[in-house]
C-alpha positions in Angstrom: 8.4 -6.8 19.7 8.3 -5.2 16.1 10.1 -7.9 14.6 8.7 -9.7 11.4 7.3 -12.9 12.4 5.3 -14.1 9.3 8.4 -16.3 8.7 11.9 -16.6 10.0 13.7 -13.4 9.8 16.7 -14.2 12.3 19.0 -14.5 9.5 18.3 -10.8 8.2 18.4 -9.5 11.9 21.7 -11.0 12.7 23.2 -9.5 9.3 21.9 -6.0 10.8 23.7 -7.0 14.0 26.9 -7.5 12.0 26.5 -4.4 10.3 25.8 -2.5 13.4 28.7 -3.9 15.1 31.5 -4.2 12.5 30.5 -1.3 10.3 28.8 1.5 12.5 30.5 0.6 15.8 33.8 0.3 14.1 35.5 0.4 10.8 35.4 -2.9 10.0 33.7 -5.2 7.3 30.4 -6.9 6.6 32.0 -9.7 4.7 35.9 -9.6 5.6 38.0 -8.9 8.1 39.9 -5.7 7.0 38.8 -2.2 7.8 36.3 -1.1 5.2 33.7 1.5 6.6 36.4 4.0 7.4 35.8 8.2 6.8 38.4 7.9 4.2 36.7 5.1 1.9 33.1 6.5 2.6 34.3 10.0 1.5 36.1 8.6 -1.7 32.9 6.6 -2.5 30.8 9.8 -2.0 32.7 11.3 -4.2 32.5 9.1 -7.2 28.8 8.3 -6.8 26.9 10.8 -4.7 28.7 13.8 -5.9 29.1 12.8 -9.6 25.5 11.1 -10.5 25.1 9.3 -13.5 21.7 10.3 -15.0 22.1 8.6 -18.2 19.7 5.7 -19.8 22.0 3.0 -19.0 21.0 0.3 -16.4 22.2 0.9 -12.6 24.7 -1.7 -12.7 26.4 -0.2 -15.7 26.5 3.2 -14.5 27.5 2.0 -11.0 30.5 0.0 -12.7 32.0 3.0 -14.3 31.5 5.2 -11.2 33.2 2.9 -9.1 36.0 2.3 -11.9 37.1 6.1 -11.3 38.1 5.5 -7.4 40.6 3.2 -8.8 40.8 1.4 -5.6 39.7 -2.3 -4.9 38.6 -1.2 -1.4 36.0 1.1 -2.7 34.4 -1.7 -4.8 34.1 -3.6 -1.7 32.5 -1.1 0.3 30.0 -0.4 -2.5 29.2 -4.0 -2.6 28.3 -4.2 1.3 26.4 -0.9 1.0 24.2 -2.5 -1.8 24.0 -5.8 0.5 22.6 -3.3 3.4 20.3 -1.8 0.8 19.0 -5.1 0.1 18.5 -6.6 3.4 15.0 -5.3 4.2 12.9 -5.6 0.8 11.0 -8.8 0.1 10.1 -7.7 -3.3 13.6 -8.4 -4.7 14.3 -12.1 -5.3 17.1 -13.6 -3.8 19.0 -14.5 -7.1 19.1 -10.9 -7.9 20.3 -9.7 -4.6 23.0 -12.3 -4.7 24.1 -11.8 -8.2 24.3 -7.9 -7.8 26.6 -8.0 -4.7 28.7 -11.0 -6.2 29.3 -8.9 -9.4 30.2 -5.6 -7.6 32.8 -7.8 -5.3 34.4 -8.8 -8.6 35.0 -5.5 -9.7 37.3 -5.0 -6.4 38.8 -8.7 -7.3 36.9 -10.4 -4.3 33.9 -12.7 -4.0 31.4 -13.7 -1.4 32.9 -15.4 1.5 32.5 -19.0 2.1 30.3 -19.3 4.7 28.4 -16.4 3.3 26.3 -14.5 6.2 24.2 -13.0 3.3 23.2 -16.3 1.6 20.1 -17.0 4.5 19.3 -13.4 5.0 18.7 -12.9 1.2 16.5 -15.7 1.1 13.3 -13.7 2.5 12.8 -9.9 3.0 11.4 -8.3 6.0 8.6 -6.0 3.9 8.3 -5.1 0.4 9.7 -1.7 -0.7 7.5 -1.4 -3.6 8.5 -0.8 -7.2 9.6 2.5 -6.3 12.4 1.2 -4.0 14.0 -0.4 -7.0 13.4 2.6 -9.3 15.0 5.0 -7.0 17.9 2.5 -6.0 20.5 5.1 -6.7 19.0 8.0 -4.6 18.4 5.1 -1.8 22.0 4.0 -1.9 23.1 7.8 -2.1 21.3 8.2 1.1 22.7 5.3 2.9 26.5 6.6 2.2 25.4 9.9 3.3 24.2 8.2 6.4 27.3 6.3 6.9 29.7 9.1 6.3 28.0 11.5 8.8 27.7 8.9 11.3 31.5 8.2 11.0 32.0 11.8 11.7 30.0 11.8 15.2 32.0 11.7 18.4 32.5 8.1 19.5 30.5 8.6 22.6 27.5 9.8 20.7 27.6 7.0 18.2 27.9 4.4 21.0 24.9 6.1 22.5 22.9 6.3 19.5 23.6 2.4 19.0 22.2 1.6 22.2 19.3 4.2 22.2 16.7 4.0 19.5 15.5 7.4 19.6 19.1 9.1 19.5 19.6 6.7 16.3 16.6 8.0 14.8 17.8 11.5 15.5 21.0 10.7 13.5 19.3 9.3 10.4 16.8 12.0 10.3 19.6 14.2 10.6 20.6 13.3 6.8 19.3 15.8 4.5 16.4 14.1 2.4 15.7 11.5 5.0 12.0 12.2 5.1 11.8 11.0 1.7 13.9 8.0 1.5 12.2 4.3 2.3 15.7 3.3 3.7 15.5 5.6 6.3 12.6 3.6 7.9 14.2 0.1 6.7 17.5 1.3 8.7 16.0 2.1 12.1 14.1 -1.1 12.2 17.0 -3.1 11.3 19.1 -1.5 13.9 16.4 -1.3 16.5 13.6 -3.9 15.5 12.3 -4.0 19.2 11.0 -0.3 19.0 10.5 0.7 15.3 8.0 -1.1 13.2 8.9 -3.1 9.9 7.4 -0.6 7.5 9.1 1.1 4.9 6.5 3.5 4.0 6.0 7.1 5.8 2.6 6.9 4.3 1.8 3.6 5.8 3.0 4.5 9.2 0.9 7.6 9.0 -2.3 5.6 8.0 -1.7 3.1 10.9 -1.3 5.6 13.1 -4.5 7.4 12.1 -6.5 4.3 12.0 -5.5 3.1 15.6 -5.5 6.7 17.1 -8.2 5.6 19.7 -5.9 3.7 21.4 -3.5 6.5 22.1 -3.8 8.4 25.6 -4.9 12.0 25.4 -2.0 14.7 24.8 0.0 11.5 23.1 3.4 12.1 21.3 3.2 14.0 17.7 6.1 11.7 16.4 4.6 9.1 14.2 7.1 6.3 15.2 6.6 7.2 18.8 2.9 6.8 18.4 3.2 3.6 16.6 5.1 2.3 19.7 2.2 3.6 22.1 -0.1 1.7 19.9 2.0 -1.5 19.6 2.0 -1.7 23.5 -1.9 -1.1 23.8 -2.3 -3.5 21.3 -0.1 -6.2 23.0 -2.4 -6.0 26.1 -5.8 -6.3 24.0 -4.4 -9.1 21.7 -2.6 -11.1 24.2 0.4 -11.4 22.4 3.3 -9.6 21.0 3.8 -11.3 17.8 1.0 -9.4 15.8 1.8 -7.5 12.4 0.1 -4.4 11.0 0.3 -6.1 7.6 -1.5 -9.3 8.5 -5.1 -9.7 10.0 -7.1 -8.7 12.0 -4.9 -5.2 12.1 -4.4 -5.1 8.3 -8.0 -4.8 7.4 -8.3 -1.8 9.5 -5.7 0.7 7.5 -4.4 -1.3 4.6 -5.2 -1.4 0.8 -4.2 -4.7 -0.2 -1.9 -4.3 -3.1 -1.2 -0.6 -2.3 3.0 -0.1 -2.2 2.7 3.1 -0.7 2.8 4.9 -4.0 -0.1 3.9 -5.5 -3.8 2.5 -5.0 -6.9 4.0 -3.6 -6.3 7.3 -1.9 -8.6 6.8 0.9 -7.8 10.2 2.5 -9.1 11.9 -0.6 -12.2 9.6 -0.7 -13.2 10.5 2.7 -13.2 14.1 1.4 -14.7 13.5 -2.0 -17.2 10.4 -0.8 -17.1 9.2 -4.5 -14.9 7.2 -6.7 -15.0 5.3 -9.7 -12.7 2.2 -10.3 -12.4 1.8 -14.2 -10.2 -0.6 -16.4 -10.6 -3.6 -18.5 -12.8 -6.3 -17.6 -11.4 -9.1 -15.3 -9.4 -6.4 -13.3 -11.3 -7.0 -9.9 -12.9 -3.7 -9.6 -16.0 -5.3 -7.7 -13.8 -7.2 -5.4 -11.7 -3.8 -4.8 -15.0 -2.0 -4.4 -15.6 -4.2 -1.5 -12.3 -3.9 -0.2 -12.4 0.0 -0.1 -16.0 -0.3 1.8 -14.3 -2.6 4.5 -11.2 -0.2 4.8 -13.8 2.8 5.4 -16.1 1.1 7.5 -13.8 -1.1 10.1 -11.9 2.1 11.6 -15.0 3.7 12.3 -16.2 0.4 14.0 -13.0 0.4 15.9 -13.9 3.8 17.1 -17.4 3.1 18.0 -17.1 -0.3 19.6 -14.0 0.4 21.4 -10.7 -1.6 21.1 -11.4 -4.5 23.5 -15.0 -5.3 22.2 -13.8 -4.7 18.4 -10.8 -7.4 18.8 -12.8 -9.5 21.0 -15.7 -10.0 19.1 -14.6 -10.1 15.1 -18.0 -11.8 14.1 -20.0 -8.5 15.2 -17.4 -6.6 13.0 -18.2 -8.8 10.0 -21.7 -8.3 10.5 -21.3 -4.6 10.8 -19.4 -4.1 7.7 -21.8 -6.5 5.6 -24.8 -4.4 6.9 -23.3 -1.2 5.8 -22.0 -2.3 2.5 -24.8 -2.0 -0.3 -24.4 -3.3 -3.6 -26.6 -2.3 -6.7 -26.1 -3.6 -10.0 -26.9 -1.1 -12.7 -28.2 -2.2 -16.5 -29.7 -0.6 -19.4 -33.4 -1.0 -18.0 -32.3 0.6 -14.5 -33.8 4.1 -14.3 -34.8 7.2 -12.5 -37.9 5.3 -11.4 -36.0 2.8 -10.0 -33.1 5.1 -8.1 -34.9 7.9 -6.9 -38.8 7.6 -7.0 -41.6 6.8 -9.7 -45.2 6.2 -10.2 -46.7 3.2 -9.1 -50.4 2.0 -9.0 -51.9 1.9 -5.6 -54.6 -0.6 -3.9 -57.4 1.6 -5.3 -56.3 1.5 -9.1 -55.1 5.0 -8.9 -51.2 6.1 -9.0 -48.7 7.4 -6.4 -45.1 8.3 -6.2 -43.3 6.0 -4.2 -39.4 6.1 -3.2 -36.6 4.1 -5.1 -33.6 2.6 -4.0 -31.7 5.5 -3.0 -34.4 7.1 -0.8 -35.0 3.7 1.0 -31.1 3.4 1.5 -31.0 7.1 3.1 -33.8 6.2 5.5 -32.0 3.1 6.5 -28.5 5.1 6.9 -30.2 7.6 9.1 -31.3 5.3 11.6 -28.1 4.0 12.3 -24.9 5.8 13.8 -23.9 8.6 11.7 -20.4 8.3 12.6 -20.1 4.9 10.7 -19.8 5.1 6.9 -22.3 3.3 4.6 -20.9 2.5 1.4 -23.1 2.0 -1.8 -21.6 0.1 -4.6 -22.8 0.8 -8.1 -21.4 -2.2 -10.1 -21.0 -1.7 -13.8 -22.4 1.9 -13.7 -21.7 2.9 -17.5 -24.5 0.3 -18.4 -27.1 2.5 -17.1 -28.2 6.2 -18.3 -26.1 7.5 -15.1 -27.1 11.4 -15.4 -30.9 10.3 -15.9 -30.7 7.6 -12.9 -29.1 9.7 -10.4 -31.7 12.6 -10.9 -31.7 15.0 -8.1 -28.8 13.0 -6.6 -26.6 14.5 -9.3 -26.3 17.7 -7.3 -26.4 16.4 -4.1 -23.3 14.3 -4.3 -21.5 17.7 -4.0 -23.9 19.0 -1.6 -24.3 16.8 1.2 -26.7 17.4 4.0 -28.6 19.8 1.8 -32.2 19.0 1.4 -33.8 19.1 -2.4 -37.7 18.9 -3.1 -38.4 16.4 -5.8 -41.0 17.1 -8.4 -44.9 16.1 -7.7 -46.4 15.1 -4.5 -47.5 11.8 -2.6 -51.1 11.0 -2.0 -51.3 13.6 0.9 -49.9 16.4 -1.3 -47.1 16.4 0.9 -43.8 17.0 -1.3 -40.9 14.4 -1.2 -37.2 15.2 -0.2 -34.1 13.8 -0.7 -30.8 14.3 1.3 -27.7 12.5 1.1 -26.0 12.1 4.3 -22.3 13.1 5.1 -21.5 9.0 6.0 -22.8 7.8 2.6 -19.8 6.7 0.2 -20.5 5.8 -3.5 -17.9 3.4 -5.1 -18.7 3.0 -9.0 -17.0 0.3 -11.1 -16.9 0.6 -15.0 -15.3 -1.1 -17.7 -13.7 0.9 -20.4 -14.9 -1.8 -23.1 -18.3 -1.0 -22.4 -17.9 3.0 -22.6 -15.0 5.2 -22.3 -14.5 7.7 -19.5 -14.4 10.5 -21.9 -18.1 9.7 -23.3 -19.4 10.4 -19.7 -20.9 13.8 -18.9 -18.2 16.1 -17.6 -20.3 17.5 -14.8 -20.7 14.0 -13.6 -17.0 12.9 -14.3 -15.9 15.8 -12.1 -18.0 14.5 -8.7 -16.1 11.3 -8.7 -12.4 10.4 -8.1 -11.2 8.5 -10.8 -8.6 5.3 -10.3 -7.7 3.1 -13.1 -7.4 -0.5 -12.3 -5.1 -2.2 -14.8 -4.0 -5.7 -14.9 -2.1 -6.5 -11.9 0.7 -8.6 -11.9 1.1 -8.9 -7.8 -2.4 -9.5 -7.6 -2.3 -12.4 -10.2 0.7 -14.1 -8.2 -0.8 -13.6 -4.7 -4.4 -15.3 -5.8 -2.6 -17.7 -7.4 -0.3 -18.6 -4.4 -3.1 -18.5 -2.0 -5.2 -21.0 -4.3 -2.3 -23.2 -5.0 -1.5 -23.5 -1.1 -5.1 -23.7 -0.2 -5.3 -27.0 -2.6 -3.1 -28.7 -0.4 -1.2 -30.7 -3.7 1.8 -32.5 -3.1 3.8 -29.9 -5.1 4.9 -26.9 -3.3 4.4 -23.0 -4.5 8.1 -23.0 -4.6 8.2 -25.4 -7.1 5.7 -23.5 -9.4 6.1 -19.9 -8.6 8.6 -19.2 -11.4 6.1 -20.7 -13.9 3.3 -18.3 -12.7 5.9 -15.5 -12.7 6.4 -16.4 -16.6 2.6 -16.3 -17.0 2.3 -13.0 -15.4 5.4 -11.6 -17.7 3.7 -13.2 -20.8 0.0 -11.6 -19.8 1.9 -8.1 -19.6 3.7 -8.5 -22.9 0.1 -9.4 -24.4 -1.8 -6.5 -23.0 1.4 -4.2 -24.5 0.5 -5.5 -27.9 -3.1 -5.1 -27.3 -2.9 -1.7 -26.0 -0.5 -0.7 -29.0 -3.0 -2.1 -31.6 -4.8 0.5 -33.7 -7.8 -2.0 -33.7 -8.0 -2.9 -29.9 -6.5 -0.3 -27.3 -6.0 -0.5 -23.8 -9.7 -0.8 -23.1 -9.4 -4.4 -24.5 -6.2 -5.6 -22.4 -7.0 -8.6 -20.4 -7.3 -8.6 -16.6 -5.4 -10.8 -13.9 -9.0 -12.3 -13.0 -9.1 -14.0 -16.4 -5.9 -16.2 -15.6 -6.3 -16.5 -11.7 
């Protein structure tokens, strides 16, 4: 079962069932008894909202109200309220008060209010999964997609609609037949709400793709090309391996294989690009969790390779070995102003006879260790506070080898036997650097060095502050529940964002002096 299991989501699925039965299977209403989801009403709503978009700068609510008013029909306002209610069923990143208030306001435009009892009350308490900030900013487009789908659905023959409500793959075909479905998060939300036994509770096409790639070793040769079908096969295989059906791809032990925490699908570290580039720098103000995130990146790179190497059965049965494999392949080096080429590449040392000899530095020794390991499993070198060192000098020959992986470069000088030392960077070595802008800006770094890395800014993260605070609060086991104090932490996050805006706008400070969320966590 792909149903959400972290908390009781049955009220949400119950409303989704009402929507399927009353609104898609018939022409009824989600919140009342009168016929509402009719072709005529949907066409009128389509005319005033989809065909005549308001692209002004006003709020969504103000623009939506004026668009609905053009219909001059209270039924269209009630239909619009139900469309928005369906739009709000899945996302967990919109609060229940906001969901209820907006639906109530739109119903008011049609001269009605939420019924008592209200089937949405419990459904709006929690969501099924985050839609990310983009789902809110693109609300007009997501709602327009739902209207387009509903109208196209109503024009189908009765037999086809009945078959699609019963068959998840036929239903998916009808949803995907709507123009622009591949760019809408509501596409993924809708197929899950109507057929939660078949489709994952994942609202991001990119997340689905990443899950399918990470767990591809569970698929039989010649498996389906369609991502949703691949996910269903992966789920069935995992049910056998884990011995239970209530696992979730957003929770351990599966989330660590593919997901970048805090990534909403539109932001975060581009792991696919990193696998190609092989080196990245996380930069930003102090206290934004760059080192913590670097460790997470290392884990996300290594885990899928361990899954493929160990095999699914051994991987899930022995998480202690998995953790050990991650630790042994994550290498952290703290750079500072006294750290140089002699420490990192090689330097002259006094031998036992009082003479001098070249000895390999940290990087050649690490390469020797990596070359004795499985070449298909990544090793990740974290260069902490990399800008504190003279990086161009410290990297030396590795400067060029970052782009020429697999190539062998001869180092100047010879060892005691007269043999030249060489250096080669293996393809399974990844470099993750961290950098505080308060110490040195990106622009001050050598351009040739800058272009060898991906650059990802790590700003103050509101969600990281809230989630870290929640975890610590609940771990403390106090008598006051998190729900009681959550609004206070939301206000703290809002105040921190306001402070950072002032710091960034200050001519004496600037964005590099913003405070990080770690200061408050």
